[in-house]
C-alpha positions in Angstrom: -82.5 134.6 77.4 -85.2 133.0 78.5 -85.4 131.8 82.2 -83.9 128.8 83.7 -86.4 126.6 85.7 -84.9 125.6 89.5 -85.3 121.8 87.7 -83.0 122.9 84.9 -80.5 124.8 87.3 -80.7 121.6 89.4 -79.6 119.4 86.3 -77.4 121.3 85.2 -75.1 121.1 88.8 -75.5 118.0 88.6 -74.3 117.8 84.6 -71.1 119.8 85.6 -70.4 117.9 89.0 -70.4 114.7 87.2 -68.5 116.3 83.8 -65.9 117.3 87.2 -65.2 114.2 88.4 -65.0 112.9 85.0 -62.5 115.4 84.5 -60.1 114.4 87.7 -60.3 110.8 87.2 -59.4 110.9 84.0 -56.6 113.2 84.6 -55.5 110.9 87.6 -55.5 107.9 85.7 -53.5 109.1 82.9 -51.1 110.2 85.1 -50.9 106.5 86.9 -50.5 104.5 83.6 -47.6 103.6 81.5 -48.7 102.7 78.2 -48.5 105.5 76.1 -52.2 104.6 74.3 -53.9 104.2 77.2 -52.4 107.6 78.8 -53.5 109.1 75.6 -57.2 107.4 76.2 -57.1 108.7 79.3 -56.2 112.0 78.6 -58.6 112.6 75.6 -61.3 111.3 77.8 -60.7 114.3 80.6 -60.2 116.8 77.8 -63.8 116.0 76.8 -65.4 116.2 80.1 -63.4 119.6 80.9 -65.0 121.0 77.2 -68.2 119.5 78.2 -68.1 121.0 81.6 -67.2 124.8 80.0 -69.9 124.2 77.4 -72.3 123.7 80.4 -70.9 126.4 82.1 -72.0 128.8 79.5 -76.1 128.2 80.3 -75.5 129.8 83.9 
């Protein structure tokens, strides 16, 4: 595997942090809504953010 530059590491940190924040917010929003369709929308977004975060973590 080739080496990762400092800039690449900084970009990964920024992206992973953003997906982590998105996951937390979407999970919180899903827990607070009563509408099942909106709840599913938020939960799907949270799941997607977690999946993206996990995929990016593989580069570290």
